[in-house]
Each structure stands twice: as structure tokens, then as C-alpha cells.
PyMOL commands that place a pseudoatom at each C-alpha (Angstrom):
pseudoatom trace, name=CA, resn=UNK, resi=1, chain=A, elem=C, hetatm=0, pos=[-41.135, -5.779, -96.966]
pseudoatom trace, name=CA, resn=UNK, resi=2, chain=A, elem=C, hetatm=0, pos=[-42.119, -3.214, -94.302]
pseudoatom trace, name=CA, resn=UNK, resi=3, chain=A, elem=C, hetatm=0, pos=[-44.147, -0.082, -94.904]
pseudoatom trace, name=CA, resn=UNK, resi=4, chain=A, elem=C, hetatm=0, pos=[-44.943, 2.932, -92.764]
pseudoatom trace, name=CA, resn=UNK, resi=5, chain=A, elem=C, hetatm=0, pos=[-48.300, 4.523, -93.549]
pseudoatom trace, name=CA, resn=UNK, resi=6, chain=A, elem=C, hetatm=0, pos=[-49.357, 7.887, -92.145]
pseudoatom trace, name=CA, resn=UNK, resi=7, chain=A, elem=C, hetatm=0, pos=[-52.751, 9.492, -92.606]
pseudoatom trace, name=CA, resn=UNK, resi=8, chain=A, elem=C, hetatm=0, pos=[-52.802, 12.988, -94.089]
pseudoatom trace, name=CA, resn=UNK, resi=9, chain=A, elem=C, hetatm=0, pos=[-55.052, 14.973, -91.750]
pseudoatom trace, name=CA, resn=UNK, resi=10, chain=A, elem=C, hetatm=0, pos=[-56.197, 18.319, -93.077]
pseudoatom trace, name=CA, resn=UNK, resi=11, chain=A, elem=C, hetatm=0, pos=[-57.619, 21.036, -90.866]
pseudoatom trace, name=CA, resn=UNK, resi=12, chain=A, elem=C, hetatm=0, pos=[-56.402, 23.210, -88.023]
pseudoatom trace, name=CA, resn=UNK, resi=13, chain=A, elem=C, hetatm=0, pos=[-55.047, 22.344, -84.614]
pseudoatom trace, name=CA, resn=UNK, resi=14, chain=A, elem=C, hetatm=0, pos=[-57.182, 23.115, -81.618]
pseudoatom trace, name=CA, resn=UNK, resi=15, chain=A, elem=C, hetatm=0, pos=[-54.455, 25.553, -80.579]
pseudoatom trace, name=CA, resn=UNK, resi=16, chain=A, elem=C, hetatm=0, pos=[-54.938, 27.493, -83.830]
pseudoatom trace, name=CA, resn=UNK, resi=17, chain=A, elem=C, hetatm=0, pos=[-58.721, 27.493, -83.435]
pseudoatom trace, name=CA, resn=UNK, resi=18, chain=A, elem=C, hetatm=0, pos=[-58.657, 28.671, -79.823]
pseudoatom trace, name=CA, resn=UNK, resi=19, chain=A, elem=C, hetatm=0, pos=[-56.387, 31.586, -80.706]
pseudoatom trace, name=CA, resn=UNK, resi=20, chain=A, elem=C, hetatm=0, pos=[-56.750, 34.591, -78.418]
pseudoatom trace, name=CA, resn=UNK, resi=21, chain=A, elem=C, hetatm=0, pos=[-60.529, 34.657, -78.511]
pseudoatom trace, name=CA, resn=UNK, resi=22, chain=A, elem=C, hetatm=0, pos=[-61.404, 31.150, -77.359]
pseudoatom trace, name=CA, resn=UNK, resi=23, chain=A, elem=C, hetatm=0, pos=[-64.252, 29.038, -78.723]
pseudoatom trace, name=CA, resn=UNK, resi=24, chain=A, elem=C, hetatm=0, pos=[-68.021, 29.020, -78.232]
pseudoatom trace, name=CA, resn=UNK, resi=25, chain=A, elem=C, hetatm=0, pos=[-69.264, 26.677, -75.494]
pseudoatom trace, name=CA, resn=UNK, resi=26, chain=A, elem=C, hetatm=0, pos=[-71.068, 24.348, -77.923]
pseudoatom trace, name=CA, resn=UNK, resi=27, chain=A, elem=C, hetatm=0, pos=[-67.871, 23.789, -79.927]
pseudoatom trace, name=CA, resn=UNK, resi=28, chain=A, elem=C, hetatm=0, pos=[-65.856, 23.179, -76.763]
pseudoatom trace, name=CA, resn=UNK, resi=29, chain=A, elem=C, hetatm=0, pos=[-68.411, 20.637, -75.534]
pseudoatom trace, name=CA, resn=UNK, resi=30, chain=A, elem=C, hetatm=0, pos=[-68.534, 18.862, -78.896]
pseudoatom trace, name=CA, resn=UNK, resi=31, chain=A, elem=C, hetatm=0, pos=[-64.771, 18.700, -79.200]
pseudoatom trace, name=CA, resn=UNK, resi=32, chain=A, elem=C, hetatm=0, pos=[-64.481, 17.545, -75.589]
pseudoatom trace, name=CA, resn=UNK, resi=33, chain=A, elem=C, hetatm=0, pos=[-66.800, 14.592, -76.206]
pseudoatom trace, name=CA, resn=UNK, resi=34, chain=A, elem=C, hetatm=0, pos=[-64.823, 13.567, -79.291]
pseudoatom trace, name=CA, resn=UNK, resi=35, chain=A, elem=C, hetatm=0, pos=[-61.477, 13.919, -77.493]
pseudoatom trace, name=CA, resn=UNK, resi=36, chain=A, elem=C, hetatm=0, pos=[-62.716, 11.811, -74.577]
pseudoatom trace, name=CA, resn=UNK, resi=37, chain=A, elem=C, hetatm=0, pos=[-64.003, 9.170, -77.002]
pseudoatom trace, name=CA, resn=UNK, resi=38, chain=A, elem=C, hetatm=0, pos=[-60.678, 9.056, -78.868]
pseudoatom trace, name=CA, resn=UNK, resi=39, chain=A, elem=C, hetatm=0, pos=[-58.732, 8.728, -75.617]
pseudoatom trace, name=CA, resn=UNK, resi=40, chain=A, elem=C, hetatm=0, pos=[-61.101, 6.000, -74.406]
pseudoatom trace, name=CA, resn=UNK, resi=41, chain=A, elem=C, hetatm=0, pos=[-60.483, 4.066, -77.635]
pseudoatom trace, name=CA, resn=UNK, resi=42, chain=A, elem=C, hetatm=0, pos=[-56.722, 4.391, -77.214]
pseudoatom trace, name=CA, resn=UNK, resi=43, chain=A, elem=C, hetatm=0, pos=[-56.888, 3.398, -73.551]
pseudoatom trace, name=CA, resn=UNK, resi=44, chain=A, elem=C, hetatm=0, pos=[-59.054, 0.370, -74.333]
pseudoatom trace, name=CA, resn=UNK, resi=45, chain=A, elem=C, hetatm=0, pos=[-56.267, -0.740, -76.674]
pseudoatom trace, name=CA, resn=UNK, resi=46, chain=A, elem=C, hetatm=0, pos=[-53.745, -0.250, -73.854]
pseudoatom trace, name=CA, resn=UNK, resi=47, chain=A, elem=C, hetatm=0, pos=[-52.226, 2.935, -75.305]
pseudoatom trace, name=CA, resn=UNK, resi=48, chain=A, elem=C, hetatm=0, pos=[-51.569, 6.013, -73.156]
pseudoatom trace, name=CA, resn=UNK, resi=49, chain=A, elem=C, hetatm=0, pos=[-50.861, 9.162, -75.190]
pseudoatom trace, name=CA, resn=UNK, resi=50, chain=A, elem=C, hetatm=0, pos=[-48.825, 11.141, -72.583]
pseudoatom trace, name=CA, resn=UNK, resi=51, chain=A, elem=C, hetatm=0, pos=[-48.833, 14.437, -74.526]
pseudoatom trace, name=CA, resn=UNK, resi=52, chain=A, elem=C, hetatm=0, pos=[-52.426, 15.673, -74.906]
pseudoatom trace, name=CA, resn=UNK, resi=53, chain=A, elem=C, hetatm=0, pos=[-52.511, 19.395, -75.613]
pseudoatom trace, name=CA, resn=UNK, resi=54, chain=A, elem=C, hetatm=0, pos=[-54.285, 21.688, -78.117]
pseudoatom trace, name=CA, resn=UNK, resi=55, chain=A, elem=C, hetatm=0, pos=[-51.344, 21.540, -80.551]
pseudoatom trace, name=CA, resn=UNK, resi=56, chain=A, elem=C, hetatm=0, pos=[-51.730, 17.736, -80.755]
pseudoatom trace, name=CA, resn=UNK, resi=57, chain=A, elem=C, hetatm=0, pos=[-55.445, 17.796, -81.518]
pseudoatom trace, name=CA, resn=UNK, resi=58, chain=A, elem=C, hetatm=0, pos=[-56.498, 18.405, -85.123]
pseudoatom trace, name=CA, resn=UNK, resi=59, chain=A, elem=C, hetatm=0, pos=[-59.973, 19.573, -86.114]
pseudoatom trace, name=CA, resn=UNK, resi=60, chain=A, elem=C, hetatm=0, pos=[-60.830, 18.510, -89.658]
pseudoatom trace, name=CA, resn=UNK, resi=61, chain=A, elem=C, hetatm=0, pos=[-62.881, 20.709, -92.015]
pseudoatom trace, name=CA, resn=UNK, resi=62, chain=A, elem=C, hetatm=0, pos=[-65.984, 18.662, -91.071]
pseudoatom trace, name=CA, resn=UNK, resi=63, chain=A, elem=C, hetatm=0, pos=[-65.314, 19.302, -87.320]
pseudoatom trace, name=CA, resn=UNK, resi=64, chain=A, elem=C, hetatm=0, pos=[-64.045, 15.824, -86.504]
pseudoatom trace, name=CA, resn=UNK, resi=65, chain=A, elem=C, hetatm=0, pos=[-61.271, 15.442, -83.948]
pseudoatom trace, name=CA, resn=UNK, resi=66, chain=A, elem=C, hetatm=0, pos=[-58.045, 13.577, -84.696]
pseudoatom trace, name=CA, resn=UNK, resi=67, chain=A, elem=C, hetatm=0, pos=[-55.431, 12.973, -82.005]
pseudoatom trace, name=CA, resn=UNK, resi=68, chain=A, elem=C, hetatm=0, pos=[-51.896, 13.561, -83.251]
pseudoatom trace, name=CA, resn=UNK, resi=69, chain=A, elem=C, hetatm=0, pos=[-48.351, 12.827, -82.116]
pseudoatom trace, name=CA, resn=UNK, resi=70, chain=A, elem=C, hetatm=0, pos=[-48.341, 9.451, -80.424]
pseudoatom trace, name=CA, resn=UNK, resi=71, chain=A, elem=C, hetatm=0, pos=[-44.534, 9.696, -80.469]
pseudoatom trace, name=CA, resn=UNK, resi=72, chain=A, elem=C, hetatm=0, pos=[-44.126, 9.168, -76.726]
pseudoatom trace, name=CA, resn=UNK, resi=73, chain=A, elem=C, hetatm=0, pos=[-47.231, 7.028, -76.244]
pseudoatom trace, name=CA, resn=UNK, resi=74, chain=A, elem=C, hetatm=0, pos=[-46.785, 3.962, -74.101]
pseudoatom trace, name=CA, resn=UNK, resi=75, chain=A, elem=C, hetatm=0, pos=[-48.321, 0.517, -74.293]
pseudoatom trace, name=CA, resn=UNK, resi=76, chain=A, elem=C, hetatm=0, pos=[-49.434, -0.498, -70.824]
pseudoatom trace, name=CA, resn=UNK, resi=77, chain=A, elem=C, hetatm=0, pos=[-47.510, -3.435, -69.334]
pseudoatom trace, name=CA, resn=UNK, resi=78, chain=A, elem=C, hetatm=0, pos=[-50.768, -5.351, -68.915]
pseudoatom trace, name=CA, resn=UNK, resi=79, chain=A, elem=C, hetatm=0, pos=[-51.646, -4.869, -72.576]
pseudoatom trace, name=CA, resn=UNK, resi=80, chain=A, elem=C, hetatm=0, pos=[-48.229, -6.142, -73.566]
pseudoatom trace, name=CA, resn=UNK, resi=81, chain=A, elem=C, hetatm=0, pos=[-48.557, -9.279, -71.457]
pseudoatom trace, name=CA, resn=UNK, resi=82, chain=A, elem=C, hetatm=0, pos=[-52.182, -10.367, -71.684]
pseudoatom trace, name=CA, resn=UNK, resi=83, chain=A, elem=C, hetatm=0, pos=[-54.420, -7.680, -73.153]
pseudoatom trace, name=CA, resn=UNK, resi=84, chain=A, elem=C, hetatm=0, pos=[-55.809, -6.544, -69.765]
pseudoatom trace, name=CA, resn=UNK, resi=85, chain=A, elem=C, hetatm=0, pos=[-55.564, -2.734, -69.908]
pseudoatom trace, name=CA, resn=UNK, resi=86, chain=A, elem=C, hetatm=0, pos=[-56.828, -2.047, -66.392]
pseudoatom trace, name=CA, resn=UNK, resi=87, chain=A, elem=C, hetatm=0, pos=[-53.362, -2.066, -64.828]
pseudoatom trace, name=CA, resn=UNK, resi=88, chain=A, elem=C, hetatm=0, pos=[-52.138, 1.496, -64.314]
pseudoatom trace, name=CA, resn=UNK, resi=89, chain=A, elem=C, hetatm=0, pos=[-49.096, 2.790, -66.117]
pseudoatom trace, name=CA, resn=UNK, resi=90, chain=A, elem=C, hetatm=0, pos=[-46.044, 3.802, -64.136]
pseudoatom trace, name=CA, resn=UNK, resi=91, chain=A, elem=C, hetatm=0, pos=[-46.647, 7.323, -62.863]
pseudoatom trace, name=CA, resn=UNK, resi=92, chain=A, elem=C, hetatm=0, pos=[-44.250, 10.207, -63.338]
pseudoatom trace, name=CA, resn=UNK, resi=93, chain=A, elem=C, hetatm=0, pos=[-41.880, 11.177, -60.539]
pseudoatom trace, name=CA, resn=UNK, resi=94, chain=A, elem=C, hetatm=0, pos=[-41.092, 14.664, -59.240]
pseudoatom trace, name=CA, resn=UNK, resi=95, chain=A, elem=C, hetatm=0, pos=[-38.705, 16.371, -61.654]
pseudoatom trace, name=CA, resn=UNK, resi=96, chain=A, elem=C, hetatm=0, pos=[-39.470, 13.904, -64.453]
pseudoatom trace, name=CA, resn=UNK, resi=97, chain=A, elem=C, hetatm=0, pos=[-40.385, 15.561, -67.776]
pseudoatom trace, name=CA, resn=UNK, resi=98, chain=A, elem=C, hetatm=0, pos=[-42.747, 13.775, -70.148]
pseudoatom trace, name=CA, resn=UNK, resi=99, chain=A, elem=C, hetatm=0, pos=[-44.114, 15.289, -73.348]
pseudoatom trace, name=CA, resn=UNK, resi=100, chain=A, elem=C, hetatm=0, pos=[-43.178, 18.608, -74.877]
pseudoatom trace, name=CA, resn=UNK, resi=101, chain=A, elem=C, hetatm=0, pos=[-40.928, 20.680, -72.641]
pseudoatom trace, name=CA, resn=UNK, resi=102, chain=A, elem=C, hetatm=0, pos=[-42.111, 24.304, -72.651]
for i in range(1, 102): cmd.bond("trace and resi %d" % i, "trace and resi %d" % (i + 1))
show_as sticks, trace
zoom trace
């Protein structure tokens, strides 16, 4: 029997928090460190998100970052074959749209 489990993440997206006024420097720096750490964890597992933007970053009530929407994420070819994630993913080409089209 297969199951799909999804975490309920409460909070606001970074897009909502930025609003028209922006954020204080200390918050930006703290969120930036957490975002970089989350991306590093994904990359070390061979996963490339491909759609990082403020609407796909949730800030929980205790100010922890959660990356959302791995719908178009890719597993690197090296990770698929032998677990070595250092091989670069195929790059986009001119005119190629990846992620949310504006």
C-alpha cells in the first residue's frame, strides 16, 4: 500500500512578509542563512529545486524557513547513478522556461 504524506506548514510566505515595505536587515540575514542551509541540504542529496522565489519560501511562526514547491525539482544524473552529486545538472537554454512563468 502506498501513501503520500505532506507536512502542514503554518506561517507566511516570504513574499507576504516582504510586502511593500521590505524587511529589516537582521531578518533578511537570518532568513538568508537558513535558505542557504536548506538548499545545501537538498543539493547534498542531489536535488535541485529550480523554482526558488519568495512565494516558495515559508516562514513559520517561530521564524524557521521551510522551502516549498519541489514540483519541478530534479534529481541530478550523478545522484541517480551513484550518489555523487558533484556533477552539474543540465543548464537551461535560451528561450527555455523553467519554474513559474510570470
